[in-house]
N, CA, C and O atoms as CSV, one atom per row, in Angstrom:
chain,resi,resn,atom,element,x,y,z
A,1,UNK,N,N,38.638,-6.501,-2.469
A,1,UNK,CA,C,37.785,-7.655,-3.417
A,1,UNK,C,C,36.221,-7.396,-3.032
A,1,UNK,O,O,35.775,-7.473,-1.887
A,2,UNK,N,N,35.451,-7.065,-4.236
A,2,UNK,CA,C,34.245,-6.919,-3.796
A,2,UNK,C,C,33.101,-8.076,-3.407
A,2,UNK,O,O,32.980,-9.076,-4.114
A,3,UNK,N,N,32.481,-7.911,-2.524
A,3,UNK,CA,C,31.706,-8.643,-2.020
A,3,UNK,C,C,30.659,-9.234,-3.238
A,3,UNK,O,O,30.189,-8.510,-4.116
A,4,UNK,N,N,30.416,-10.571,-3.122
A,4,UNK,CA,C,28.903,-10.819,-4.083
A,4,UNK,C,C,27.806,-10.451,-3.580
A,4,UNK,O,O,27.354,-10.684,-2.459
A,5,UNK,N,N,27.211,-9.641,-4.759
A,5,UNK,CA,C,25.652,-8.987,-4.449
A,5,UNK,C,C,24.879,-9.980,-5.057
A,5,UNK,O,O,24.692,-9.860,-6.268
A,6,UNK,N,N,24.420,-10.879,-4.507
A,6,UNK,CA,C,23.360,-12.002,-5.247
A,6,UNK,C,C,21.891,-11.134,-5.695
A,6,UNK,O,O,21.237,-11.542,-6.654
A,7,UNK,N,N,21.563,-10.222,-5.110
A,7,UNK,CA,C,20.253,-9.171,-5.079
A,7,UNK,C,C,20.729,-7.993,-6.254
A,7,UNK,O,O,20.025,-6.991,-6.371
A,8,UNK,N,N,21.878,-8.150,-7.061
A,8,UNK,CA,C,22.381,-7.129,-7.760
A,8,UNK,C,C,21.479,-7.394,-9.157
A,8,UNK,O,O,21.507,-6.516,-10.019
A,9,UNK,N,N,20.784,-8.451,-9.348
A,9,UNK,CA,C,20.297,-8.807,-10.852
A,9,UNK,C,C,18.583,-8.556,-10.762
A,9,UNK,O,O,17.946,-8.798,-11.787
A,10,UNK,N,N,17.847,-8.078,-9.549
A,10,UNK,CA,C,16.699,-7.980,-9.449
A,10,UNK,C,C,16.381,-6.822,-10.426
A,10,UNK,O,O,16.900,-5.751,-10.111
A,11,UNK,N,N,15.518,-6.829,-11.714
A,11,UNK,CA,C,15.477,-6.143,-12.771
A,11,UNK,C,C,14.695,-4.409,-12.166
A,11,UNK,O,O,13.789,-4.370,-11.334
A,12,UNK,N,N,15.135,-3.510,-12.633
A,12,UNK,CA,C,14.394,-2.100,-12.196
A,12,UNK,C,C,14.368,-1.876,-10.414
A,12,UNK,O,O,13.538,-1.216,-9.789
A,13,UNK,N,N,15.766,-2.788,-9.750
A,13,UNK,CA,C,15.851,-2.322,-8.398
A,13,UNK,C,C,17.027,-1.988,-8.154
A,13,UNK,O,O,17.924,-2.554,-8.779
A,14,UNK,N,N,17.333,-1.017,-7.215
A,14,UNK,CA,C,18.724,-0.541,-6.996
A,14,UNK,C,C,18.460,-0.836,-5.353
A,14,UNK,O,O,17.431,-0.532,-4.749
A,15,UNK,N,N,19.639,-1.502,-4.785
A,15,UNK,CA,C,19.560,-1.801,-3.489
A,15,UNK,C,C,20.613,-0.966,-2.674
A,15,UNK,O,O,21.795,-0.968,-3.017
A,16,UNK,N,N,20.133,-0.201,-1.511
A,16,UNK,CA,C,20.713,0.596,-1.028
A,16,UNK,C,C,21.527,0.000,0.022
A,16,UNK,O,O,21.070,-0.263,1.135
A,17,UNK,N,N,22.848,-0.234,-0.360
A,17,UNK,CA,C,23.644,-0.938,0.592
A,17,UNK,C,C,25.094,-0.390,0.572
A,17,UNK,O,O,25.403,0.516,-0.202
A,18,UNK,N,N,25.874,-0.882,1.330
A,18,UNK,CA,C,27.043,-0.068,1.935
A,18,UNK,C,C,28.039,1.096,0.752
A,18,UNK,O,O,28.543,2.203,0.941
A,19,UNK,N,N,27.984,0.250,-0.377
A,19,UNK,CA,C,28.457,1.102,-1.524
A,19,UNK,C,C,27.674,1.928,-1.997
A,19,UNK,O,O,28.338,2.759,-2.617
A,20,UNK,N,N,26.421,2.190,-2.047
A,20,UNK,CA,C,25.545,3.016,-2.375
A,20,UNK,C,C,25.401,4.164,-1.232
A,20,UNK,O,O,25.079,5.338,-1.415
A,21,UNK,N,N,25.719,3.534,-0.024
A,21,UNK,CA,C,25.492,4.338,0.969
A,21,UNK,C,C,26.794,5.530,0.647
A,21,UNK,O,O,26.593,6.730,0.830
A,22,UNK,N,N,28.017,5.033,0.189
A,22,UNK,CA,C,29.131,5.861,0.359
A,22,UNK,C,C,29.148,6.617,-0.649
A,22,UNK,O,O,29.510,7.786,-0.514
A,23,UNK,N,N,28.648,5.972,-2.237
A,23,UNK,CA,C,28.090,6.904,-3.027
A,23,UNK,C,C,27.765,8.171,-3.238
A,23,UNK,O,O,28.159,9.123,-3.912
A,24,UNK,N,N,26.536,7.791,-2.104
A,24,UNK,CA,C,25.426,8.933,-2.016
A,24,UNK,C,C,25.365,9.854,-0.890
A,24,UNK,O,O,24.401,10.587,-0.671
A,25,UNK,N,N,26.713,9.780,0.014
A,25,UNK,CA,C,26.440,10.460,0.781
A,25,UNK,C,C,26.462,11.710,1.358
A,25,UNK,O,O,25.889,12.068,2.387
A,26,UNK,N,N,27.342,12.505,0.435
A,26,UNK,CA,C,26.989,14.155,-0.046
A,26,UNK,C,C,25.600,14.464,-0.359
A,26,UNK,O,O,24.962,15.314,0.262
A,27,UNK,N,N,25.085,13.703,-1.417
A,27,UNK,CA,C,23.478,13.940,-1.665
A,27,UNK,C,C,22.562,13.437,-0.705
A,27,UNK,O,O,21.416,13.863,-0.845
A,28,UNK,N,N,22.743,12.682,0.190
A,28,UNK,CA,C,21.963,12.443,1.255
A,28,UNK,C,C,22.384,13.324,2.281
A,28,UNK,O,O,21.444,13.382,3.074
A,29,UNK,N,N,23.297,14.025,2.665
A,29,UNK,CA,C,23.830,14.935,3.635
A,29,UNK,C,C,22.975,16.541,3.168
A,29,UNK,O,O,22.390,17.309,3.932
A,30,UNK,N,N,23.138,16.645,1.924
A,30,UNK,CA,C,22.377,17.811,1.250
A,30,UNK,C,C,21.124,17.489,1.693
A,30,UNK,O,O,20.553,18.204,2.517
A,31,UNK,N,N,20.494,16.225,1.120
A,31,UNK,CA,C,18.965,16.363,1.649
A,31,UNK,C,C,18.500,16.555,3.394
A,31,UNK,O,O,17.560,17.216,3.834
A,32,UNK,N,N,19.322,15.887,4.016
A,32,UNK,CA,C,18.899,16.440,5.611
A,32,UNK,C,C,19.675,17.506,5.574
A,32,UNK,O,O,20.328,17.401,6.613
A,33,UNK,N,N,20.061,18.588,4.965
A,33,UNK,CA,C,19.984,20.159,5.514
A,33,UNK,C,C,18.549,20.625,5.371
A,33,UNK,O,O,18.013,21.406,6.157
A,34,UNK,N,N,17.949,20.072,4.277
A,34,UNK,CA,C,16.344,20.308,4.122
A,34,UNK,C,C,15.833,20.180,5.305
A,34,UNK,O,O,14.757,20.776,5.348
A,35,UNK,N,N,16.101,19.683,6.283
A,35,UNK,CA,C,15.207,19.524,7.490
A,35,UNK,C,C,14.984,20.903,8.254
A,35,UNK,O,O,14.053,21.032,9.050
A,36,UNK,N,N,15.824,21.861,7.992
A,36,UNK,CA,C,16.157,23.132,8.217
A,36,UNK,C,C,15.248,24.551,7.486
A,36,UNK,O,O,15.587,24.983,6.385
A,37,UNK,N,N,14.315,25.042,8.116
A,37,UNK,CA,C,13.596,26.089,7.517
A,37,UNK,C,C,14.608,26.902,6.541
A,37,UNK,O,O,14.403,27.024,5.334
A,38,UNK,N,N,15.707,27.432,7.213
A,38,UNK,CA,C,16.378,28.271,6.508
A,38,UNK,C,C,17.061,27.779,5.474
A,38,UNK,O,O,17.283,28.521,4.517
A,39,UNK,N,N,17.508,26.478,5.474
A,39,UNK,CA,C,18.099,25.966,4.121
A,39,UNK,C,C,17.055,25.597,3.355
A,39,UNK,O,O,17.359,25.595,2.162
A,40,UNK,N,N,15.803,25.244,3.606
A,40,UNK,CA,C,14.976,24.967,2.109
A,40,UNK,C,C,14.731,26.354,1.774
A,40,UNK,O,O,14.625,26.485,0.555
A,41,UNK,N,N,14.571,27.719,2.582
A,41,UNK,CA,C,14.282,29.028,1.689
A,41,UNK,C,C,15.696,29.093,1.071
A,41,UNK,O,O,15.731,29.538,-0.076
A,42,UNK,N,N,16.673,28.788,1.538
A,42,UNK,CA,C,18.090,29.291,0.414
A,42,UNK,C,C,18.237,28.383,-0.740
A,42,UNK,O,O,18.892,28.552,-1.768
A,43,UNK,N,N,17.380,27.220,-0.313
A,43,UNK,CA,C,17.956,26.584,-1.463
A,43,UNK,C,C,16.373,26.753,-2.737
A,43,UNK,O,O,16.532,26.568,-3.943
A,44,UNK,N,N,15.320,27.031,-2.271
A,44,UNK,CA,C,14.359,27.566,-3.193
A,44,UNK,C,C,14.608,28.912,-3.903
A,44,UNK,O,O,14.149,29.358,-4.955
A,45,UNK,N,N,15.537,29.457,-2.944
A,45,UNK,CA,C,15.919,30.998,-3.718
A,45,UNK,C,C,16.445,30.890,-4.491
A,45,UNK,O,O,16.111,31.561,-5.467
A,46,UNK,N,N,17.629,29.981,-4.611
A,46,UNK,CA,C,18.876,29.726,-5.433
A,46,UNK,C,C,19.158,28.372,-5.710
A,46,UNK,O,O,20.274,28.124,-5.252
A,47,UNK,N,N,18.576,27.219,-6.341
A,47,UNK,CA,C,18.842,26.241,-6.144
A,47,UNK,C,C,19.984,25.854,-6.537
A,47,UNK,O,O,20.668,25.107,-5.838
A,48,UNK,N,N,20.426,26.350,-7.858
A,48,UNK,CA,C,21.908,25.710,-8.208
A,48,UNK,C,C,22.854,26.357,-7.334
A,48,UNK,O,O,23.907,25.743,-7.160
A,49,UNK,N,N,22.680,27.681,-6.631
A,49,UNK,CA,C,23.920,28.124,-5.972
A,49,UNK,C,C,24.031,27.111,-4.325
A,49,UNK,O,O,24.999,26.814,-3.625
A,50,UNK,N,N,22.903,26.888,-4.230
A,50,UNK,CA,C,22.723,25.819,-3.006
A,50,UNK,C,C,23.263,24.346,-3.031
A,50,UNK,O,O,23.890,23.862,-2.089
A,51,UNK,N,N,22.948,23.633,-4.260
A,51,UNK,CA,C,23.487,22.327,-4.381
A,51,UNK,C,C,25.076,22.496,-4.810
A,51,UNK,O,O,25.797,21.504,-4.918
A,52,UNK,N,N,25.515,23.713,-5.023
A,52,UNK,CA,C,27.179,24.125,-5.551
A,52,UNK,C,C,27.772,23.589,-3.966
A,52,UNK,O,O,28.550,22.663,-3.738
A,53,UNK,N,N,27.239,24.337,-3.190
A,53,UNK,CA,C,28.029,24.400,-1.849
A,53,UNK,C,C,28.350,22.859,-1.374
A,53,UNK,O,O,29.182,22.675,-0.485
A,54,UNK,N,N,27.648,21.728,-2.008
A,54,UNK,CA,C,27.705,20.470,-1.252
A,54,UNK,C,C,28.611,19.665,-2.617
A,54,UNK,O,O,28.485,19.844,-3.828
A,55,UNK,N,N,29.621,18.656,-1.790
A,55,UNK,CA,C,30.506,18.136,-2.797
A,55,UNK,C,C,29.667,17.175,-3.445
A,55,UNK,O,O,29.755,16.014,-3.047
A,56,UNK,N,N,28.941,17.420,-4.288
A,56,UNK,CA,C,27.983,16.275,-4.918
A,56,UNK,C,C,28.865,16.136,-6.258
A,56,UNK,O,O,29.772,16.901,-6.584
A,57,UNK,N,N,28.337,14.799,-7.104
A,57,UNK,CA,C,29.054,15.043,-8.301
A,57,UNK,C,C,27.810,15.319,-8.960
A,57,UNK,O,O,26.695,14.966,-8.577
A,58,UNK,N,N,28.299,16.434,-10.687
A,58,UNK,CA,C,27.452,17.018,-10.952
A,58,UNK,C,C,26.169,16.063,-11.435
A,58,UNK,O,O,24.997,16.426,-11.532
A,59,UNK,N,N,26.638,14.938,-11.669
A,59,UNK,CA,C,24.922,14.114,-11.963
A,59,UNK,C,C,23.900,14.048,-10.868
A,59,UNK,O,O,22.688,13.943,-11.054
A,60,UNK,N,N,24.550,14.125,-9.622
A,60,UNK,CA,C,23.624,14.155,-8.573
A,60,UNK,C,C,22.983,15.269,-8.482
A,60,UNK,O,O,21.795,15.317,-8.165
A,61,UNK,N,N,23.983,16.695,-8.858
A,61,UNK,CA,C,23.261,17.758,-8.572
A,61,UNK,C,C,22.283,17.983,-9.523
A,61,UNK,O,O,21.215,18.515,-9.220
A,62,UNK,N,N,22.650,17.495,-11.062
A,62,UNK,CA,C,21.579,17.917,-12.241
A,62,UNK,C,C,20.359,17.088,-12.134
A,62,UNK,O,O,19.373,17.389,-12.807
A,63,UNK,N,N,20.346,15.883,-11.195
A,63,UNK,CA,C,19.257,15.026,-10.625
A,63,UNK,C,C,18.160,15.684,-9.764
A,63,UNK,O,O,16.947,15.826,-9.915
A,64,UNK,N,N,19.030,16.030,-8.815
A,64,UNK,CA,C,18.247,17.483,-7.515
A,64,UNK,C,C,17.346,18.464,-8.604
A,64,UNK,O,O,16.189,18.540,-9.018
A,65,UNK,N,N,18.410,19.026,-8.749
A,65,UNK,CA,C,17.727,20.340,-9.805
A,65,UNK,C,C,16.427,19.825,-10.970
A,65,UNK,O,O,15.471,20.540,-11.269
A,66,UNK,N,N,16.678,18.436,-11.506
A,66,UNK,CA,C,15.445,18.024,-12.252
A,66,UNK,C,C,14.468,17.495,-11.572
A,66,UNK,O,O,13.392,17.327,-12.146
A,67,UNK,N,N,14.644,17.079,-10.064
A,67,UNK,CA,C,13.876,16.334,-9.492
A,67,UNK,C,C,13.923,14.747,-9.989
A,67,UNK,O,O,12.876,14.138,-9.768
A,68,UNK,N,N,14.716,14.183,-10.466
A,68,UNK,CA,C,14.708,13.122,-11.109
A,68,UNK,C,C,15.207,11.786,-10.067
A,68,UNK,O,O,16.292,11.229,-10.234
A,69,UNK,N,N,14.406,11.458,-9.178
A,69,UNK,CA,C,14.620,10.589,-8.428
A,69,UNK,C,C,15.023,9.169,-8.367
A,69,UNK,O,O,15.523,8.493,-7.468
A,70,UNK,N,N,14.714,8.947,-9.404
A,70,UNK,CA,C,15.370,7.333,-9.722
A,70,UNK,C,C,16.957,7.797,-10.153
A,70,UNK,O,O,17.924,7.168,-9.725
A,71,UNK,N,N,17.090,8.887,-10.986
A,71,UNK,CA,C,18.454,9.228,-11.197
A,71,UNK,C,C,19.513,9.334,-9.780
A,71,UNK,O,O,20.574,8.717,-9.682
A,72,UNK,N,N,18.971,10.218,-8.790
A,72,UNK,CA,C,19.079,10.254,-7.211
A,72,UNK,C,C,19.631,8.963,-6.946
A,72,UNK,O,O,20.763,8.781,-6.498
A,73,UNK,N,N,18.723,7.981,-7.263
A,73,UNK,CA,C,18.924,6.472,-6.440
A,73,UNK,C,C,19.953,5.945,-6.960
A,73,UNK,O,O,20.838,5.390,-6.308
A,74,UNK,N,N,19.931,6.093,-8.414
A,74,UNK,CA,C,21.200,5.154,-8.945
A,74,UNK,C,C,22.359,5.742,-8.555
A,74,UNK,O,O,23.384,5.077,-8.409
A,75,UNK,N,N,22.297,7.360,-8.299
A,75,UNK,CA,C,23.924,7.855,-7.716
A,75,UNK,C,C,23.661,7.649,-6.311
A,75,UNK,O,O,24.051,8.656,-5.720
A,76,UNK,N,N,23.151,6.756,-5.461
A,76,UNK,CA,C,23.129,6.718,-4.051
A,76,UNK,C,C,22.417,7.275,-3.116
A,76,UNK,O,O,22.727,7.164,-1.929
A,77,UNK,N,N,21.254,8.020,-3.573
A,77,UNK,CA,C,20.342,8.582,-2.695
A,77,UNK,C,C,19.404,7.611,-2.168
A,77,UNK,O,O,18.927,6.695,-2.838
A,78,UNK,N,N,19.144,7.848,-0.897
A,78,UNK,CA,C,18.057,7.099,-0.053
A,78,UNK,C,C,17.080,7.518,-0.190
A,78,UNK,O,O,17.091,8.722,0.068
A,79,UNK,N,N,15.764,7.010,-0.602
A,79,UNK,CA,C,14.417,7.180,-0.685
A,79,UNK,C,C,13.998,7.964,0.777
A,79,UNK,O,O,13.018,8.701,0.668
A,80,UNK,N,N,14.605,7.892,2.085
A,80,UNK,CA,C,13.875,8.528,3.191
A,80,UNK,C,C,14.815,9.796,3.155
A,80,UNK,O,O,14.432,10.805,3.746
A,81,UNK,N,N,16.067,9.797,2.468
A,81,UNK,CA,C,16.599,10.930,2.405
A,81,UNK,C,C,16.184,11.865,1.561
A,81,UNK,O,O,16.181,13.050,1.892
A,82,UNK,N,N,15.742,11.405,0.240
A,82,UNK,CA,C,15.483,12.205,-1.025
A,82,UNK,C,C,13.802,12.689,-0.403
A,82,UNK,O,O,13.228,13.625,-0.958
A,83,UNK,N,N,13.243,12.063,0.587
A,83,UNK,CA,C,11.937,12.604,0.931
A,83,UNK,C,C,11.997,14.268,1.112
A,83,UNK,O,O,11.242,15.192,0.812
A,84,UNK,N,N,13.157,14.163,1.691
A,84,UNK,CA,C,13.444,16.156,2.205
A,84,UNK,C,C,13.059,16.789,1.238
A,84,UNK,O,O,12.276,17.727,1.394
A,85,UNK,N,N,13.604,16.358,-0.219
A,85,UNK,CA,C,13.254,17.003,-1.055
A,85,UNK,C,C,11.951,17.574,-1.764
A,85,UNK,O,O,11.622,18.734,-2.009
A,86,UNK,N,N,11.393,16.493,-1.983
A,86,UNK,CA,C,9.854,16.422,-2.256
A,86,UNK,C,C,8.879,17.089,-1.173
A,86,UNK,O,O,7.882,17.733,-1.496
A,87,UNK,N,N,9.213,16.899,-0.071
A,87,UNK,CA,C,8.559,17.649,0.973
A,87,UNK,C,C,8.867,18.860,0.860
A,87,UNK,O,O,7.976,19.709,0.894
A,88,UNK,N,N,10.033,19.168,0.720
A,88,UNK,CA,C,10.339,20.713,0.818
A,88,UNK,C,C,9.350,21.658,-0.612
A,88,UNK,O,O,9.071,22.854,-0.694
A,89,UNK,N,N,9.081,20.646,-1.442
A,89,UNK,CA,C,8.439,21.097,-2.681
A,89,UNK,C,C,6.710,20.825,-2.695
A,89,UNK,O,O,5.897,20.703,-3.612
A,90,UNK,N,N,6.611,20.802,-1.326
A,90,UNK,CA,C,5.124,20.160,-1.001
A,90,UNK,C,C,4.320,19.128,-1.744
A,90,UNK,O,O,3.129,19.144,-2.054
A,91,UNK,N,N,5.382,18.103,-1.984
A,91,UNK,CA,C,4.818,16.977,-2.622
A,91,UNK,C,C,5.108,15.745,-1.756
A,91,UNK,O,O,6.122,15.649,-1.065
A,92,UNK,N,N,3.985,14.645,-1.853
A,92,UNK,CA,C,4.174,13.519,-1.183
A,92,UNK,C,C,4.410,12.454,-1.792
A,92,UNK,O,O,4.151,12.277,-2.983
A,93,UNK,N,N,5.076,11.398,-0.828
A,93,UNK,CA,C,5.850,9.977,-1.300
A,93,UNK,C,C,4.868,9.730,-2.293
A,93,UNK,O,O,5.470,9.736,-3.367
A,94,UNK,N,N,3.851,9.550,-2.451
A,94,UNK,CA,C,2.965,8.916,-3.738
A,94,UNK,C,C,3.398,9.617,-4.812
A,94,UNK,O,O,3.934,8.998,-5.732
A,95,UNK,N,N,3.224,11.176,-4.890
A,95,UNK,CA,C,3.817,11.743,-6.128
A,95,UNK,C,C,4.917,11.269,-6.538
A,95,UNK,O,O,5.070,10.917,-7.708
A,96,UNK,N,N,5.896,11.188,-5.582
A,96,UNK,CA,C,7.378,11.058,-6.053
A,96,UNK,C,C,7.168,9.442,-6.686
A,96,UNK,O,O,7.408,9.342,-7.889
A,97,UNK,N,N,6.745,8.197,-5.973
A,97,UNK,CA,C,6.469,7.050,-6.475
A,97,UNK,C,C,5.971,7.070,-7.569
A,97,UNK,O,O,6.542,6.467,-8.477
A,98,UNK,N,N,4.701,7.801,-7.825
A,98,UNK,CA,C,4.017,7.880,-9.300
A,98,UNK,C,C,5.214,8.506,-10.320
A,98,UNK,O,O,5.490,8.045,-11.427
A,99,UNK,N,N,5.688,9.363,-9.843
A,99,UNK,CA,C,6.727,9.964,-10.941
A,99,UNK,C,C,7.958,9.107,-11.413
A,99,UNK,O,O,8.610,9.288,-12.442
A,100,UNK,N,N,8.194,7.887,-10.206
A,100,UNK,CA,C,9.121,6.833,-10.561
A,100,UNK,C,C,8.970,5.862,-11.323
A,100,UNK,O,O,9.800,5.240,-11.986
A,101,UNK,N,N,7.661,5.718,-11.194
A,101,UNK,CA,C,7.008,4.372,-12.136
A,101,UNK,C,C,6.464,5.150,-13.523
A,101,UNK,O,O,6.208,4.525,-14.553
A,102,UNK,N,N,6.351,6.343,-13.420
A,102,UNK,CA,C,5.938,6.800,-14.895
A,102,UNK,C,C,4.631,7.106,-15.107
A,102,UNK,O,O,4.158,7.330,-16.221
A,103,UNK,N,N,3.962,7.127,-13.965
A,103,UNK,CA,C,2.433,6.862,-14.207
A,103,UNK,C,C,1.712,8.218,-13.537
A,103,UNK,O,O,2.165,8.615,-12.464
A,104,UNK,N,N,0.816,8.789,-14.034
A,104,UNK,CA,C,-0.042,9.576,-13.162
A,104,UNK,C,C,-0.237,9.447,-11.634
A,104,UNK,O,O,-0.129,8.379,-11.031
A,105,UNK,N,N,-0.453,10.311,-11.220
A,105,UNK,CA,C,-0.260,10.059,-9.755
A,105,UNK,C,C,-1.876,9.496,-9.346
A,105,UNK,O,O,-2.020,8.687,-8.429
A,106,UNK,N,N,-2.938,9.972,-10.061
A,106,UNK,CA,C,-4.120,9.040,-9.982
A,106,UNK,C,C,-4.021,7.454,-10.520
A,106,UNK,O,O,-4.781,6.659,-9.967
A,107,UNK,N,N,-3.301,7.048,-11.363
A,107,UNK,CA,C,-3.608,5.718,-11.603
A,107,UNK,C,C,-2.524,5.161,-10.758
A,107,UNK,O,O,-2.788,4.023,-10.368
A,108,UNK,N,N,-1.421,5.612,-10.375
A,108,UNK,CA,C,-0.546,4.925,-9.607
A,108,UNK,C,C,-1.163,4.765,-8.165
A,108,UNK,O,O,-0.891,3.690,-7.629
A,109,UNK,N,N,-1.924,5.617,-7.457
A,109,UNK,CA,C,-2.995,5.298,-5.946
A,109,UNK,C,C,-3.832,4.265,-6.457
A,109,UNK,O,O,-4.140,3.425,-5.611
A,110,UNK,N,N,-4.368,4.060,-7.808
A,110,UNK,CA,C,-5.530,3.290,-7.981
A,110,UNK,C,C,-5.023,1.785,-7.791
A,110,UNK,O,O,-5.569,0.894,-7.141
A,111,UNK,N,N,-3.707,1.729,-8.607
A,111,UNK,CA,C,-2.732,0.441,-8.629
A,111,UNK,C,C,-2.678,0.300,-7.175
A,111,UNK,O,O,-3.346,-0.595,-6.658
A,112,UNK,N,N,-1.849,1.198,-6.341
A,112,UNK,CA,C,-1.872,0.789,-5.042
A,112,UNK,C,C,-2.909,0.311,-4.156
A,112,UNK,O,O,-2.623,-0.349,-3.158
A,113,UNK,N,N,-3.990,0.580,-4.438
A,113,UNK,CA,C,-5.303,0.471,-3.818
A,113,UNK,C,C,-5.661,-1.019,-4.276
A,113,UNK,O,O,-6.359,-1.658,-3.490
A,114,UNK,N,N,-5.300,-1.581,-5.344
A,114,UNK,CA,C,-6.039,-3.143,-5.977
A,114,UNK,C,C,-4.893,-3.777,-5.465
A,114,UNK,O,O,-4.772,-4.869,-6.020
A,115,UNK,N,N,-3.781,-3.517,-4.447
A,115,UNK,CA,C,-2.569,-4.695,-4.407
A,115,UNK,C,C,-1.250,-4.438,-5.090
A,115,UNK,O,O,-0.435,-5.358,-5.155
A,116,UNK,N,N,-1.005,-3.369,-5.556
A,116,UNK,CA,C,0.218,-3.343,-6.146
A,116,UNK,C,C,0.580,-3.859,-7.511
A,116,UNK,O,O,-0.222,-4.339,-8.312
A,117,UNK,N,N,1.823,-3.716,-7.683
A,117,UNK,CA,C,2.175,-4.178,-9.257
A,117,UNK,C,C,2.661,-5.854,-9.094
A,117,UNK,O,O,3.325,-6.397,-8.211
A,118,UNK,N,N,2.162,-6.287,-10.076
A,118,UNK,CA,C,2.550,-8.040,-10.321
A,118,UNK,C,C,3.897,-8.313,-10.070
A,118,UNK,O,O,4.628,-7.575,-10.731
A,119,UNK,N,N,4.442,-9.040,-9.412
A,119,UNK,CA,C,5.677,-9.546,-9.320
A,119,UNK,C,C,6.451,-10.183,-10.492
A,119,UNK,O,O,7.673,-10.324,-10.432
A,120,UNK,N,N,5.798,-10.526,-11.448
A,120,UNK,CA,C,5.969,-10.874,-12.881
A,120,UNK,C,C,7.178,-9.752,-13.467
A,120,UNK,O,O,7.046,-8.532,-13.566
A,121,UNK,N,N,8.469,-10.643,-13.839
A,121,UNK,CA,C,9.232,-9.398,-14.203
A,121,UNK,C,C,9.755,-8.866,-13.303
A,121,UNK,O,O,10.128,-7.733,-13.608
A,122,UNK,N,N,10.005,-9.197,-12.135
A,122,UNK,CA,C,10.452,-8.410,-11.027
A,122,UNK,C,C,11.317,-9.345,-10.151
A,122,UNK,O,O,11.718,-9.002,-9.039
A,123,UNK,N,N,11.526,-10.283,-10.588
A,123,UNK,CA,C,12.179,-11.743,-9.603
A,123,UNK,C,C,13.816,-11.547,-10.390
A,123,UNK,O,O,14.213,-11.042,-11.440
A,124,UNK,N,N,14.421,-12.221,-9.277
A,124,UNK,CA,C,15.848,-12.268,-9.547
A,124,UNK,C,C,15.730,-12.873,-10.968
A,124,UNK,O,O,14.870,-13.650,-11.382
A,125,UNK,N,N,17.048,-12.209,-11.777
A,125,UNK,CA,C,17.032,-12.998,-13.122
A,125,UNK,C,C,17.316,-14.415,-13.245
A,125,UNK,O,O,17.078,-14.996,-14.304
A,126,UNK,N,N,17.795,-14.999,-12.268
A,126,UNK,CA,C,18.212,-16.298,-12.337
A,126,UNK,C,C,17.025,-17.266,-11.308
A,126,UNK,O,O,17.189,-18.424,-10.923
A,127,UNK,N,N,16.142,-16.595,-11.109
A,127,UNK,CA,C,14.862,-17.123,-10.155
A,127,UNK,C,C,13.960,-17.559,-11.286
A,127,UNK,O,O,13.804,-16.846,-12.278
A,128,UNK,N,N,13.350,-18.757,-11.134
A,128,UNK,CA,C,12.338,-19.564,-12.077
A,128,UNK,C,C,10.760,-19.332,-11.730
A,128,UNK,O,O,9.891,-19.902,-12.390
């Protein structure tokens, strides 16, 4: 019997819980492999061949190759593990966060300096 997840109705939010950890285990292990320089070199030399060495789902592999962090998160990726991918590409957390919001990086930085996004529309669906 699945546990109740009252946090599951927050619009635009994927909570990394135990179910997501199981779903993303191999994706996150792949990400951790990029901590080693030799693995980063192998990955960047032939990305498809390297991801094929990992027992990830095809959706996870395609998301990695496309650098689609939202799809990776939906498929069990944890942002702290995923950071190994964008760091290996020479990108920052700000770059990845801007990409996930669909905003240009400079606009995302400006929004965050002004206090971030409004909470409107980002509450529990059942919350008033």
